[in-house]
N, C-alpha and C positions, 0 to 999 in steps of 0.2 A: 747583885743578882745577875746570873749569867743569861745570855740571850736565848739559850736553848731550853730554859726552864719552861715547863708547861703551865700556862695561866688558866686555860679552859680545858679541863680534862675531858669533858663530854665531846667536844669538837676537836680535841688534840691540837690546840693552838699554842704556839710558843710565844714567849715575850717578844722575840724579834718580829714575828708576824703581826702581832698586835701593834707594836711600835711603828712598823712600816705603814700600816693602815691609818694610824693616827697622823703620821707625818704627811700622808696624802690628803688629809682634810677631814677625816672622820673623827670629830671631836666630842662625840657623846656615845654612851653605851648603845643607844638605839641605832645610831649611824653605823657603828661597828657590827652590830647584830645583822644589819642588812647586807653589809659588805663581806664579813668573814664568818658569820654565823655564831659568834660567841653568845652564850646564853640561850642557845636554841636546842640544847641537848636535854637529857633526862632531868637534870637539876634545875632547868629554866633560869640559870644565872645565880642560883643560891650559893654556889661555891666559887664562882669566878668573878662575879660582879665587883667585889671589893678590890681584888687585884687589878682588874682592868681599869677601874676608876682611878686607882693610884697612878697607873701609867698615863692616863689622860691628863691628870693633874701635873705630873712631872714634865710632860712634853709641852703642854699648852700653857702652863702657868696659872690655870684656873683653880679656884678654890672649890671645896666640896659643895658649898652653897650655890655656886654658879653652874654646877652640873645638873642637868635634868635627871629626874628619877626614871628608872626603867619602867616601862609600861607592863602591867601584868594582864595577860590575856588568858582567861580560863577557857576550857573547851566550850563550844557553843551549845552542845547538847550532852546530856549524861549518857554514858554507855556502861554496860556490864563488863566486868573484867573478862569473863569467859568469852564474850563476843569479840573483844579486842584480841584475846589470845588466839582465837580461831581465825581472826581476820574477817569476820562477818561484816558486810556492808549492806545495811538495810535502807540506805537513802535511795529514793527513786524519784 
């Protein structure tokens, strides 16, 4: 796989960017999320998590069982789609 291949389409992160972050010490999906924002886009990691986990395993030598699972954080309150589309903010 080439280094310029996109691993996280939502955040437009290449394999090279992900590998550099792992080499700097971010050895979990959560750590990478905080550093380079992988899994923070519209898909919330559903399309990129597997690819990024493979890169972590390849560089760190960890097994799948040693890698912590990504934390799922749903929105704290429900909103109507029409409000989100308009950009309404009723929090006071």
